[in-house]
Backbone as CSV, one residue per row, in Angstrom:
resi,resn,N_x,N_y,N_z,CA_x,CA_y,CA_z,C_x,C_y,C_z
1,MET,-10.094,-1.894,-22.199,-9.515,-3.140,-21.763,-8.912,-3.720,-22.919
2,ILE,-9.296,-3.897,-23.861,-8.697,-4.816,-25.219,-7.235,-4.124,-25.256
3,ALA,-7.349,-2.852,-25.065,-5.906,-2.186,-25.478,-4.775,-2.906,-24.354
4,SER,-5.589,-2.564,-23.031,-4.850,-2.838,-22.017,-4.402,-4.518,-21.964
5,LEU,-5.131,-5.373,-22.522,-5.069,-6.603,-22.403,-3.577,-6.904,-23.330
6,ARG,-3.964,-6.272,-24.714,-2.790,-6.312,-25.728,-1.491,-5.708,-25.105
7,ALA,-1.460,-4.711,-24.329,-0.370,-4.388,-23.823,0.258,-5.320,-22.714
8,GLU,-0.642,-5.758,-22.100,-0.155,-6.958,-20.781,0.183,-7.965,-21.685
9,SER,-0.332,-8.534,-22.778,0.488,-9.452,-23.411,1.966,-9.513,-23.864
10,LEU,2.156,-8.210,-24.197,3.518,-8.015,-24.828,4.307,-8.067,-23.670
11,LYS,4.125,-7.172,-22.507,4.923,-7.120,-21.100,5.018,-8.804,-20.708
12,THR,3.923,-9.301,-20.822,4.098,-10.873,-20.284,5.164,-11.562,-21.215
13,ARG,5.085,-11.459,-22.493,6.073,-12.322,-23.520,7.440,-11.795,-23.229
14,LYS,7.574,-10.403,-22.681,9.007,-9.567,-22.963,9.619,-9.948,-21.398
15,ARG,9.009,-10.074,-20.545,9.218,-10.258,-18.888,10.184,-11.627,-18.964
16,TRP,11.282,-11.491,-18.880,11.981,-12.693,-18.670,11.806,-13.647,-17.284
17,ALA,11.323,-12.799,-16.145,11.187,-13.501,-15.085,10.044,-14.309,-15.104
18,ASN,8.975,-14.422,-15.920,7.905,-15.039,-16.450,8.417,-16.515,-16.733
19,TRP,9.121,-16.399,-17.816,9.742,-17.719,-18.187,10.827,-18.022,-17.493
20,ILE,11.444,-17.622,-16.571,12.432,-18.404,-15.488,11.505,-19.019,-14.478
21,LEU,10.275,-18.475,-13.971,9.637,-18.952,-13.300,8.724,-20.261,-13.640
22,PHE,8.265,-20.070,-15.010,7.854,-21.547,-15.660,8.721,-22.388,-15.794
23,GLY,10.047,-21.813,-16.057,11.220,-23.053,-16.257,11.278,-23.713,-14.839
24,ILE,11.332,-22.938,-13.586,11.234,-23.664,-12.575,10.308,-24.382,-12.094
25,LEU,9.034,-23.887,-12.474,7.749,-24.838,-11.943,7.720,-26.166,-12.761
26,LEU,7.845,-25.839,-14.115,8.174,-27.170,-14.948,9.152,-28.124,-14.520
27,LEU,10.377,-27.654,-14.297,11.512,-28.651,-13.812,10.958,-29.245,-12.534
28,THR,10.423,-28.478,-11.559,10.319,-28.967,-10.220,9.023,-30.096,-10.584
29,PHE,8.470,-29.826,-11.159,7.440,-30.722,-11.366,7.820,-32.157,-11.793
30,ILE,8.698,-31.980,-12.942,9.110,-33.204,-13.674,10.056,-33.943,-12.825
31,LEU,11.072,-32.736,-12.284,12.479,-33.955,-11.437,11.875,-34.172,-9.965
32,LEU,10.972,-33.502,-9.407,10.890,-33.953,-8.058,9.658,-34.868,-7.754
33,GLY,8.460,-34.454,-8.883,7.350,-35.105,-8.684,7.317,-36.358,-9.697
34,TYR,8.391,-36.623,-10.402,8.279,-37.717,-11.318,9.557,-38.526,-11.311
35,VAL,10.701,-37.928,-12.033,11.953,-38.432,-12.088,12.520,-39.035,-10.725
36,LEU,12.788,-37.883,-9.713,13.475,-38.549,-8.367,12.527,-39.642,-7.948
37,THR,11.326,-39.156,-7.788,10.488,-40.280,-6.948,10.627,-41.604,-7.683
38,TYR,10.499,-41.541,-9.154,10.694,-43.090,-9.689,12.247,-43.645,-9.293
39,VAL,13.244,-42.672,-9.512,14.640,-43.395,-9.252,14.714,-43.828,-7.648
40,VAL,14.192,-42.999,-6.746,14.215,-43.602,-5.469,13.530,-44.807,-5.110
41,LEU,12.243,-44.770,-5.745,11.402,-46.001,-5.508,11.766,-47.163,-6.351
42,SER,12.573,-47.131,-7.229,13.076,-48.062,-8.206,14.326,-49.030,-7.574
43,ASN,14.932,-47.768,-6.636,15.861,-48.491,-5.898,16.088,-47.935,-4.745
44,PRO,15.168,-48.451,-3.664,15.084,-48.258,-2.504,16.139,-48.452,-1.436
45,PRO,16.602,-47.503,-0.594,17.475,-47.587,0.013,17.327,-48.695,1.319
46,ARG,18.407,-49.245,2.050,18.266,-50.414,2.769,17.331,-50.114,3.728
47,ASN,17.299,-49.053,4.456,16.466,-48.529,5.707,14.845,-48.126,5.124
48,PHE,14.464,-48.203,3.623,13.485,-47.803,3.458,12.069,-48.577,4.193
49,GLU,11.139,-48.118,4.713,10.136,-48.587,5.477,8.735,-47.980,4.998
50,SER,8.085,-48.675,4.533,6.582,-48.265,4.455,5.663,-49.489,4.345
51,ARG,4.456,-49.158,4.484,3.415,-50.327,4.802,3.070,-50.637,3.346
52,VAL,3.415,-49.809,2.445,3.121,-50.027,1.004,4.416,-50.519,0.108
53,PRO,4.638,-51.631,-0.294,5.978,-51.893,-1.026,6.298,-50.921,-1.965
54,ALA,7.769,-50.694,-2.374,8.071,-49.791,-3.117,7.676,-50.091,-4.542
55,ARG,7.426,-51.194,-4.954,7.296,-51.380,-6.241,5.551,-51.033,-6.563
56,ILE,4.836,-50.881,-5.649,3.699,-50.403,-5.615,3.478,-48.856,-5.566
57,LEU,4.033,-48.113,-4.850,4.514,-46.888,-4.444,4.934,-46.188,-5.894
58,LYS,5.913,-47.042,-6.531,6.333,-46.650,-7.883,5.293,-46.131,-8.956
59,ARG,4.150,-46.791,-8.841,3.267,-46.489,-9.787,2.780,-45.040,-9.617
60,GLU,2.815,-44.435,-8.423,2.189,-43.129,-8.599,2.955,-42.093,-9.781
61,VAL,3.884,-42.490,-10.296,4.393,-41.705,-11.402,3.910,-42.347,-12.792
62,PHE,3.210,-43.181,-12.693,2.808,-43.835,-13.839,1.250,-43.114,-14.418
63,PRO,1.008,-43.465,-15.594,-0.072,-42.538,-15.996,-1.477,-42.887,-15.215
64,GLU,-1.629,-44.049,-14.856,-2.784,-43.964,-13.944,-2.998,-43.114,-12.967
65,ASN,-1.969,-42.782,-12.318,-1.900,-41.732,-11.281,-1.529,-40.324,-11.910
66,LEU,-1.970,-39.962,-13.165,-1.242,-38.714,-13.387,-1.882,-37.418,-12.731
67,ILE,-3.387,-37.542,-12.578,-3.770,-36.363,-11.860,-3.539,-36.032,-10.489
68,PRO,-3.827,-37.268,-9.582,-3.502,-36.759,-8.250,-1.817,-36.575,-7.864
69,ASN,-0.965,-37.147,-9.004,0.525,-37.087,-8.490,0.666,-35.513,-8.864
70,MET,0.275,-35.048,-10.085,0.379,-33.830,-10.564,0.139,-32.592,-9.436
71,LEU,-1.118,-33.020,-8.901,-1.725,-32.095,-7.978,-1.092,-31.927,-6.855
72,SER,-0.324,-32.983,-6.320,0.525,-33.007,-5.108,1.236,-32.016,-4.969
73,LEU,1.798,-31.323,-5.900,2.875,-30.435,-5.756,2.378,-28.664,-5.951
74,THR,0.780,-28.954,-6.195,0.250,-27.484,-6.468,0.196,-26.515,-5.429
75,SER,0.151,-27.119,-4.101,-0.122,-26.324,-2.723,1.277,-25.900,-2.351
76,THR,2.555,-26.242,-2.710,3.857,-25.944,-2.322,4.531,-25.376,-3.412
77,ILE,5.315,-25.804,-4.147,5.994,-25.088,-5.142,5.037,-24.442,-6.261
78,GLY,3.979,-24.911,-6.472,2.995,-24.526,-7.438,2.652,-23.335,-7.192
79,ALA,2.133,-23.141,-5.866,1.624,-21.964,-5.367,2.540,-21.060,-4.995
80,ALA,3.734,-21.487,-4.494,4.727,-20.289,-4.468,5.080,-19.568,-5.688
81,ILE,5.263,-20.314,-6.787,5.656,-19.609,-8.185,4.345,-18.665,-8.595
82,MET,3.217,-19.374,-8.480,1.962,-18.479,-8.807,1.767,-17.389,-7.977
83,ILE,2.253,-17.118,-6.686,1.975,-15.940,-5.989,3.352,-15.118,-6.312
84,ILE,4.436,-15.544,-6.649,5.211,-14.698,-6.941,5.136,-14.061,-8.293
85,LEU,4.399,-14.874,-9.446,3.942,-14.311,-10.573,2.940,-13.324,-10.713
86,GLY,2.031,-13.458,-9.866,0.966,-12.480,-9.471,1.685,-11.293,-8.846
87,GLY,2.378,-11.467,-7.933,3.171,-10.133,-7.270,3.696,-9.338,-8.287
88,LEU,4.508,-9.761,-9.141,5.493,-9.541,-10.015,4.599,-8.554,-10.938
89,SER,3.447,-9.227,-11.673,2.524,-8.585,-12.286,2.043,-7.037,-11.892
90,THR,2.023,-6.956,-10.785,1.322,-5.451,-10.234,2.431,-4.754,-9.656
91,ALA,3.200,-5.471,-8.541,4.071,-4.607,-7.959,5.175,-4.108,-8.642
92,SER,5.634,-4.714,-9.484,6.729,-4.375,-10.362,6.308,-2.803,-11.273
93,GLU,5.095,-2.782,-11.307,4.551,-1.397,-11.974,4.799,-0.033,-10.965
94,TYR,4.709,-0.488,-9.726,5.132,0.736,-8.805,6.297,0.693,-8.534
95,GLY,7.077,-0.131,-8.643,8.644,-0.233,-8.340,9.406,0.282,-9.659
96,TRP,9.004,0.332,-10.788,9.771,1.139,-11.862,8.817,2.161,-12.400
97,LEU,7.638,2.566,-11.497,6.836,3.940,-11.884,6.284,3.844,-13.109
98,THR,6.017,2.645,-13.555,5.487,2.661,-14.990,3.929,2.846,-14.643
99,ILE,3.376,2.652,-13.616,1.751,2.727,-13.257,1.390,4.242,-13.564
100,GLN,2.175,5.176,-13.115,1.936,6.503,-13.615,1.854,6.812,-14.986
101,THR,2.832,6.160,-15.567,2.938,6.382,-17.186,1.667,5.804,-18.006
102,ILE,1.350,4.660,-17.394,0.075,3.885,-18.073,-1.239,4.900,-18.043
103,LEU,-1.229,5.336,-16.714,-2.495,5.882,-16.516,-2.592,7.290,-17.146
104,ILE,-1.321,7.993,-17.442,-1.421,9.304,-18.146,-1.882,9.081,-19.460
105,GLN,-1.600,7.772,-20.048,-2.193,7.594,-21.462,-3.927,7.875,-21.256
106,LYS,-4.328,7.774,-20.378,-6.058,7.938,-20.129,-6.688,6.614,-20.301
107,PRO,-5.992,5.464,-20.078,-7.185,4.180,-19.820,-7.461,4.587,-18.352
108,SER,-8.953,3.952,-18.099,-9.496,3.879,-17.014,-8.561,2.900,-15.902
109,ARG,-8.368,3.371,-14.851,-7.913,2.311,-14.012,-8.723,0.907,-13.709
110,ARG,-9.984,0.855,-13.989,-10.634,-0.417,-14.186,-10.149,-1.153,-15.398
111,ALA,-9.959,-0.530,-16.582,-9.569,-1.225,-17.780,-8.197,-1.780,-17.768
112,VAL,-7.411,-0.980,-17.144,-5.809,-1.377,-16.932,-6.028,-2.555,-16.172
113,LEU,-6.460,-2.633,-15.123,-6.362,-3.782,-14.055,-7.293,-4.898,-14.758
114,LEU,-8.311,-4.909,-15.403,-8.966,-6.037,-15.844,-8.291,-6.425,-17.040
115,GLY,-7.679,-5.664,-17.678,-6.699,-6.093,-18.917,-5.614,-7.087,-18.158
116,LYS,-4.674,-6.623,-16.971,-4.142,-7.414,-16.492,-4.510,-8.580,-15.655
117,LEU,-5.707,-8.813,-15.159,-6.400,-9.930,-14.800,-6.686,-10.973,-15.956
118,ALA,-7.392,-10.121,-16.947,-7.692,-11.229,-18.130,-6.383,-12.001,-18.693
119,MET,-5.118,-11.233,-18.412,-3.921,-11.894,-19.304,-3.493,-12.886,-18.251
120,LEU,-3.481,-12.698,-16.939,-3.161,-13.497,-16.091,-3.964,-14.586,-15.880
121,ALA,-5.230,-14.445,-16.117,-6.148,-15.714,-16.284,-5.473,-16.698,-17.661
122,ILE,-5.260,-16.078,-18.785,-4.696,-16.687,-19.631,-3.334,-17.124,-19.438
123,VAL,-2.548,-16.662,-18.772,-1.205,-17.106,-18.494,-1.436,-18.433,-17.449
124,THR,-2.110,-18.569,-16.600,-2.570,-19.398,-15.701,-2.893,-20.671,-16.425
125,LEU,-3.899,-20.528,-17.293,-4.505,-21.476,-18.330,-3.406,-22.382,-19.186
126,LEU,-2.596,-21.430,-19.884,-1.457,-21.883,-20.647,-0.473,-22.420,-19.711
127,VAL,0.100,-22.110,-18.459,0.840,-22.788,-17.815,-0.034,-24.195,-17.082
128,SER,-1.035,-24.180,-17.003,-1.504,-25.139,-16.618,-1.647,-26.249,-17.582
129,ALA,-1.863,-25.941,-18.685,-1.876,-26.852,-19.786,-0.310,-27.307,-20.256
130,GLY,0.565,-26.584,-19.798,1.881,-26.883,-20.135,2.236,-28.035,-19.047
131,ILE,1.981,-27.674,-17.994,2.401,-28.627,-16.756,1.628,-30.059,-17.105
132,LEU,0.380,-29.914,-17.086,-0.286,-31.309,-17.520,0.226,-32.042,-18.769
133,ALA,0.549,-31.323,-19.914,1.185,-31.889,-21.272,2.798,-32.450,-20.811
134,ALA,3.458,-31.822,-19.966,4.946,-32.131,-19.676,4.797,-33.280,-18.592
135,THR,4.133,-33.410,-17.494,3.822,-34.492,-16.786,3.229,-35.580,-17.242
136,ALA,2.288,-35.593,-18.422,1.908,-36.882,-18.824,2.973,-37.235,-19.808
137,LEU,3.529,-36.828,-20.372,4.870,-36.962,-21.321,5.750,-37.803,-20.681
138,THR,6.306,-37.254,-19.358,7.154,-37.712,-18.265,6.668,-39.133,-17.913
139,SER,5.587,-39.050,-17.182,4.723,-40.288,-16.689,4.858,-41.446,-17.900
140,TYR,4.582,-41.115,-19.402,4.601,-42.127,-20.438,5.967,-42.702,-20.472
141,LEU,6.977,-41.643,-20.409,8.343,-42.390,-20.656,8.855,-43.065,-19.520
142,LEU,8.253,-42.663,-18.128,8.845,-43.622,-17.020,8.124,-44.867,-17.244
143,VAL,7.145,-45.012,-17.251,6.519,-46.336,-17.446,7.106,-47.108,-18.731
144,THR,7.250,-46.495,-19.749,7.641,-47.144,-20.745,9.407,-47.700,-20.231
145,ILE,9.943,-47.044,-19.901,11.401,-47.249,-19.249,11.150,-48.476,-18.374
146,ASP,10.545,-48.428,-17.476,10.221,-49.570,-16.488,9.775,-50.775,-17.073
147,GLY,9.198,-50.590,-18.277,8.620,-52.144,-18.879,7.378,-52.290,-18.375
148,SER,6.460,-51.416,-17.574,5.214,-51.975,-17.160,4.252,-51.344,-17.827
149,SER,3.121,-51.905,-17.461,1.721,-51.333,-18.188,0.766,-50.373,-17.347
150,SER,0.303,-49.196,-17.960,-0.812,-48.558,-17.246,-1.664,-48.024,-17.898
151,SER,-2.822,-47.826,-17.494,-3.945,-47.331,-18.543,-3.832,-45.481,-18.181
152,TRP,-4.450,-44.951,-18.937,-4.495,-43.606,-18.838,-6.001,-43.267,-18.034
153,PRO,-5.830,-42.160,-17.306,-6.966,-41.400,-16.612,-8.462,-41.530,-17.772
154,SER,-9.762,-41.383,-17.302,-10.616,-41.116,-18.591,-10.602,-39.599,-18.701
155,ALA,-11.358,-39.437,-19.943,-11.104,-37.983,-20.507,-12.014,-37.040,-19.268
156,THR,-12.984,-37.386,-18.614,-13.660,-36.854,-17.554,-12.472,-36.328,-16.546
157,LEU,-11.992,-37.564,-16.048,-11.213,-37.089,-14.688,-10.128,-36.099,-15.371
158,LEU,-9.476,-36.402,-16.385,-8.485,-35.365,-17.073,-9.016,-34.046,-16.960
159,LEU,-10.160,-34.097,-17.557,-10.884,-32.404,-17.519,-10.941,-32.065,-15.972
160,LYS,-11.327,-32.872,-15.336,-11.531,-32.414,-13.828,-10.244,-32.181,-13.205
161,GLY,-9.395,-32.880,-13.387,-8.173,-32.689,-12.764,-7.204,-31.081,-13.399
162,PHE,-7.526,-31.159,-14.848,-6.912,-29.966,-15.432,-7.826,-28.465,-14.795
163,GLY,-9.170,-28.729,-14.652,-9.859,-27.664,-14.046,-9.618,-27.493,-12.566
164,ALA,-9.022,-28.250,-11.924,-8.401,-28.143,-10.396,-7.221,-27.598,-10.278
165,LEU,-6.390,-27.878,-11.398,-5.022,-27.180,-11.544,-5.271,-25.630,-11.552
166,TRP,-5.986,-25.269,-12.916,-6.344,-24.187,-13.520,-6.923,-23.044,-12.157
167,LEU,-7.815,-23.564,-11.455,-8.380,-23.003,-10.459,-7.402,-22.710,-9.194
168,GLU,-6.752,-23.840,-8.918,-6.014,-23.416,-7.743,-4.622,-22.324,-8.198
169,PHE,-4.281,-22.531,-9.247,-3.325,-21.511,-9.959,-3.656,-20.129,-10.245
170,ALA,-5.054,-20.086,-10.563,-5.676,-18.786,-10.455,-5.814,-17.912,-9.269
171,VAL,-6.150,-18.920,-8.251,-6.336,-18.509,-6.764,-5.076,-17.782,-6.153
172,TRP,-3.772,-18.491,-6.568,-2.616,-18.087,-5.858,-2.252,-17.047,-6.866
173,THR,-2.436,-16.941,-7.933,-1.986,-15.898,-8.691,-2.706,-14.524,-8.341
174,ALA,-3.990,-14.603,-8.144,-5.081,-13.677,-7.634,-4.338,-13.260,-6.320
175,PHE,-4.061,-13.902,-5.386,-3.457,-13.622,-3.987,-2.373,-12.789,-4.295
176,GLY,-1.390,-13.262,-5.180,-0.283,-12.437,-5.069,-0.497,-11.391,-5.985
177,MET,-1.333,-11.166,-6.996,-1.715,-9.874,-7.362,-2.068,-8.961,-6.507
178,LEU,-3.308,-9.269,-5.639,-3.705,-8.395,-4.409,-2.562,-8.117,-3.726
179,LEU,-1.982,-8.731,-3.333,-0.375,-8.445,-2.586,0.543,-7.547,-3.051
180,GLY,0.713,-7.511,-4.223,1.341,-6.534,-4.863,0.556,-5.090,-5.068
181,ILE,-0.767,-4.972,-5.316,-1.454,-3.866,-5.379,-1.764,-3.338,-3.681
182,THR,-1.639,-4.119,-2.864,-1.615,-3.463,-1.539,-0.399,-3.093,-1.059
183,PHE,0.654,-3.671,-1.107,1.848,-3.431,-0.729,2.575,-2.328,-1.775
184,ARG,2.407,-2.461,-2.934,3.106,-1.642,-3.889,4.608,-1.791,-3.983
185,SER,4.928,-3.227,-3.426,6.444,-3.242,-3.376,6.528,-4.674,-3.729
186,THR,7.360,-5.220,-4.590,7.761,-6.355,-5.055,8.172,-7.383,-3.927
187,ALA,9.385,-6.852,-3.197,9.767,-7.566,-2.187,8.752,-7.845,-1.045
188,ALA,7.973,-6.917,-0.767,6.886,-7.352,0.411,5.876,-7.927,-0.192
189,ALA,5.337,-8.005,-1.233,4.254,-8.948,-1.913,4.729,-10.280,-1.936
190,ILE,5.933,-10.450,-2.376,6.406,-11.886,-2.508,6.865,-12.473,-0.834
191,GLY,7.410,-11.634,-0.309,7.964,-12.030,1.120,6.478,-12.585,1.906
192,GLY,5.491,-11.600,1.833,4.214,-11.818,2.625,3.759,-13.141,2.125
193,GLY,3.573,-13.248,0.711,2.878,-14.298,0.313,3.411,-15.752,0.379
194,LEU,4.926,-15.569,0.604,5.539,-17.084,0.783,5.635,-17.213,2.336
195,THR,5.477,-16.306,3.157,5.551,-16.564,4.192,4.197,-17.212,4.748
196,TYR,3.182,-16.476,4.218,1.542,-16.879,4.758,1.474,-18.567,4.021
197,LEU,2.120,-18.714,2.902,2.070,-19.891,2.349,2.903,-20.871,2.936
198,PHE,4.185,-20.867,3.641,5.205,-21.854,4.201,4.970,-21.804,5.732
199,VAL,4.543,-20.619,6.471,4.166,-20.610,7.866,2.781,-20.749,8.110
200,GLY,1.806,-20.200,7.555,0.482,-20.153,8.026,-0.075,-21.261,7.182
201,GLU,0.097,-21.589,5.917,-0.395,-23.058,5.389,0.357,-24.045,5.813
202,ALA,1.578,-24.062,5.492,2.031,-25.346,5.260,2.875,-25.761,6.858
203,LEU,3.149,-24.734,7.781,3.839,-25.201,9.159,2.348,-25.343,10.072
204,LEU,1.629,-24.061,10.406,0.646,-24.249,11.106,-0.474,-24.862,11.185
205,ALA,-0.840,-25.033,9.791,-2.167,-25.626,9.464,-2.035,-27.234,9.660
206,GLN,-0.596,-27.862,9.578,-0.404,-29.078,9.625,-0.151,-29.244,11.264
207,LEU,0.444,-28.585,11.933,0.765,-28.594,13.216,-0.989,-28.576,14.335
208,LEU,-1.581,-27.809,13.618,-2.923,-27.634,14.575,-4.143,-27.993,13.836
209,ARG,-4.013,-28.848,12.715,-5.023,-29.174,12.065,-6.249,-30.314,13.069
210,ASN,-5.527,-30.725,14.067,-6.110,-31.695,15.002,-6.636,-30.969,16.370
211,THR,-6.447,-29.468,16.361,-6.794,-28.624,17.579,-8.252,-28.308,17.382
212,GLU,-9.066,-28.544,18.466,-10.340,-28.406,18.396,-10.654,-26.660,18.463
213,GLY,-11.589,-26.115,17.611,-11.685,-24.702,17.763,-10.681,-24.410,16.628
214,VAL,-9.360,-24.368,16.624,-8.749,-23.761,15.255,-8.835,-24.664,14.128
215,LYS,-9.217,-26.010,14.241,-9.534,-26.848,13.166,-10.531,-26.242,12.341
216,GLU,-11.494,-25.601,12.974,-12.723,-24.847,12.451,-12.031,-23.609,11.672
217,VAL,-11.280,-22.873,12.004,-10.720,-21.947,11.047,-10.082,-22.387,10.136
218,LEU,-9.035,-23.514,9.973,-8.186,-23.787,8.967,-9.239,-24.331,8.083
219,ARG,-10.510,-24.738,8.065,-11.398,-25.270,7.198,-11.463,-24.002,6.201
220,PHE,-11.307,-22.762,6.644,-11.577,-21.786,5.499,-10.295,-21.130,4.922
221,LEU,-9.269,-21.764,5.104,-7.727,-21.265,4.572,-7.846,-21.937,3.114
222,PRO,-7.252,-21.030,2.140,-7.330,-21.722,0.842,-6.523,-22.988,0.362
223,GLY,-5.319,-22.877,1.274,-4.550,-24.104,0.846,-5.045,-25.385,1.525
224,VAL,-5.914,-25.478,2.351,-6.610,-26.202,2.981,-7.767,-26.684,2.107
225,ASN,-8.227,-26.002,1.441,-9.488,-26.353,0.834,-9.041,-27.027,-0.635
226,ALA,-7.880,-26.449,-1.221,-7.105,-26.870,-2.234,-6.846,-28.581,-2.141
227,ALA,-6.192,-28.615,-0.578,-5.842,-29.807,-0.406,-7.093,-30.996,-0.597
228,GLY,-8.152,-30.241,-0.078,-9.444,-31.248,-0.131,-9.708,-31.727,-1.238
229,VAL,-9.436,-30.626,-2.275,-9.862,-30.789,-3.856,-9.066,-32.088,-4.337
230,ASN,-7.568,-31.923,-4.001,-6.600,-32.543,-4.705,-6.852,-34.126,-4.113
231,ALA,-7.163,-34.121,-2.956,-7.431,-35.626,-2.127,-8.280,-36.414,-2.754
232,SER,-9.391,-35.620,-3.279,-10.350,-36.378,-3.714,-10.273,-37.274,-5.080
233,PHE,-9.131,-36.936,-5.765,-8.811,-37.689,-6.858,-8.080,-39.146,-6.402
234,GLY,-7.308,-39.014,-5.543,-6.608,-40.103,-4.916,-5.841,-40.896,-6.050
235,LEU,-5.002,-41.791,-5.093,-4.293,-42.680,-6.047,-4.932,-43.980,-6.503
236,THR,-4.571,-44.760,-7.407,-5.024,-46.002,-7.495,-4.667,-47.048,-6.590
237,PHE,-3.763,-46.777,-5.795,-3.673,-47.829,-4.627,-3.967,-46.998,-3.187
238,ARG,-4.284,-47.871,-2.140,-4.635,-47.075,-0.881,-3.161,-46.639,-0.263
239,ASN,-3.275,-45.328,0.098,-2.200,-44.608,0.560,-2.607,-44.635,2.104
240,LEU,-2.055,-45.581,2.913,-2.117,-45.738,4.243,-1.414,-44.556,5.356
241,ASN,-0.574,-43.538,4.474,-0.297,-42.540,5.241,-0.894,-41.307,5.082
242,ALA,-1.853,-41.374,4.035,-2.624,-40.215,3.837,-3.133,-39.632,4.980
243,THR,-3.177,-38.025,4.961,-3.665,-37.217,5.962,-5.159,-37.276,5.692
244,THR,-6.088,-37.223,6.757,-7.339,-36.934,6.706,-7.575,-35.528,6.323
245,GLN,-8.611,-35.191,5.302,-8.719,-33.880,4.864,-9.507,-33.030,5.768
246,LEU,-9.477,-31.887,5.934,-10.615,-31.187,6.953,-11.882,-30.737,5.893
247,VAL,-11.726,-30.783,4.718,-13.085,-30.499,3.997,-12.893,-31.516,2.544
248,ASP,-14.280,-31.549,2.381,-14.532,-32.326,1.010,-14.291,-31.614,-0.460
249,ALA,-14.235,-32.113,-1.533,-13.936,-31.777,-2.785,-15.016,-30.363,-3.103
250,THR,-16.159,-30.669,-2.769,-17.469,-29.775,-3.145,-17.323,-28.258,-2.418
251,ARG,-17.103,-28.559,-1.078,-16.619,-27.445,-0.358,-15.620,-26.937,-0.779
252,GLY,-14.202,-27.571,-0.841,-13.028,-26.905,-1.419,-13.288,-26.146,-2.770
253,THR,-13.938,-26.816,-3.517,-13.974,-26.014,-4.992,-14.867,-24.665,-4.813
254,ILE,-15.663,-24.553,-3.958,-16.814,-23.585,-3.651,-15.992,-22.391,-3.215
255,THR,-15.180,-23.075,-1.919,-14.210,-21.910,-1.119,-13.229,-21.357,-2.186
256,LEU,-12.512,-22.081,-2.723,-11.692,-21.621,-3.717,-11.836,-20.646,-4.826
257,LEU,-13.464,-20.761,-5.358,-14.222,-20.093,-6.178,-14.285,-18.402,-5.495
258,ALA,-14.790,-18.795,-4.235,-15.130,-17.667,-3.521,-13.659,-16.737,-3.344
259,TYR,-12.687,-17.431,-3.095,-11.265,-16.714,-2.952,-10.979,-16.002,-4.191
260,LEU,-11.265,-16.359,-5.151,-10.680,-15.922,-6.397,-11.751,-14.819,-6.743
261,VAL,-12.853,-14.769,-6.617,-13.735,-13.590,-6.659,-13.393,-12.651,-5.603
262,VAL,-12.712,-12.810,-4.422,-12.574,-11.784,-3.090,-11.180,-11.208,-3.645
263,PHE,-10.122,-12.182,-3.920,-8.930,-11.379,-4.288,-9.366,-10.234,-5.690
264,THR,-10.039,-11.078,-6.588,-10.017,-9.884,-7.915,-10.745,-8.520,-7.370
265,VAL,-11.867,-8.817,-6.648,-12.804,-7.470,-6.473,-11.962,-6.603,-5.429
266,LEU,-11.109,-7.370,-4.434,-10.235,-6.356,-3.478,-9.322,-5.682,-4.212
267,GLY,-8.854,-6.470,-4.971,-7.570,-5.815,-5.958,-8.125,-4.689,-6.729
268,LEU,-9.228,-4.885,-7.304,-10.024,-3.776,-8.178,-10.155,-2.467,-7.292
269,LEU,-10.841,-2.987,-6.272,-11.290,-1.565,-5.406,-10.109,-0.863,-4.616
270,ILE,-9.025,-1.690,-4.390,-7.825,-0.973,-3.701,-6.984,0.021,-4.992
271,PHE,-7.274,-0.683,-6.325,-6.454,-0.199,-7.387,-7.199,1.156,-7.864
272,VAL,-8.649,1.169,-7.799,-9.227,2.142,-8.262,-9.097,3.353,-7.329
273,ARG,-9.410,3.076,-6.135,-9.574,4.261,-4.986,-8.231,4.720,-4.633
274,ARG,-7.090,4.188,-4.489,-5.944,4.584,-3.735,-5.181,5.462,-4.853
275,ASP,-4.451,6.419,-4.130,-3.384,7.155,-5.122,-2.430,6.185,-5.409
276,VAL,-2.146,6.075,-6.437,-1.113,5.012,-6.935,0.482,5.685,-6.643
277,GLY,0.652,7.012,-6.571,1.628,7.754,-6.273,2.264,7.805,-4.577
278,GLY,1.052,7.324,-4.028,1.308,7.636,-2.509,2.124,6.653,-1.801
279,SER,2.550,6.678,-0.596,3.259,5.578,-0.023,2.442,4.810,1.100
């Protein structure tokens, strides 16, 4: 496994797609989550309507709301990027036919995949740390430019927020990894993952969240549980337009951990048992 981890580390660093994905993720969080929000709320259009004044809403990009504002993008662009990352890490081995070459070197299939999983865990940790650091710096710069004052979250809240970010990124990465192993096609893995995310989670879950019967099923979806975890942090001001969550933070955390285990075990079982050269 150690040798596989070292090999995965080299491939991860050399694969330009990973750096491009991280750059897109970082820019999206900074520009959409902070800069654009600050600019719009600092100069609201004439037809701007909100039960909360723009000068109060603007504080969501300040340090006091660092964690909830950062987590607000994890279920959309954050989840999409991590699904692509996970899918590329496994499906590309089949597309380039490198998986056969790796296994010819006599590492066990279990060792190969465990090394890949360990590397993905490290990558998601580093990505989460990078996102937290970048958003914290951006938040500090914006409150300084605004000339306002804002307190930082407590160390405990920062740690919990970072843990939530890492857990959610890890779950979506493991989901992409599983799709890559299952479909053995980069396009199918990424397409299937994004379709589920934006149609199943973002569209249907929002349209049917108040439908009896369906609502009970939605409570088991990873995105719905991630939203429940994120909502527990909340903004320092009351958001009157906030959506009522279907699950609480405790259930959301337990469900996400269960998904992480399930995705990992299923990926391992499929990879170990199935012919890697078959169609």
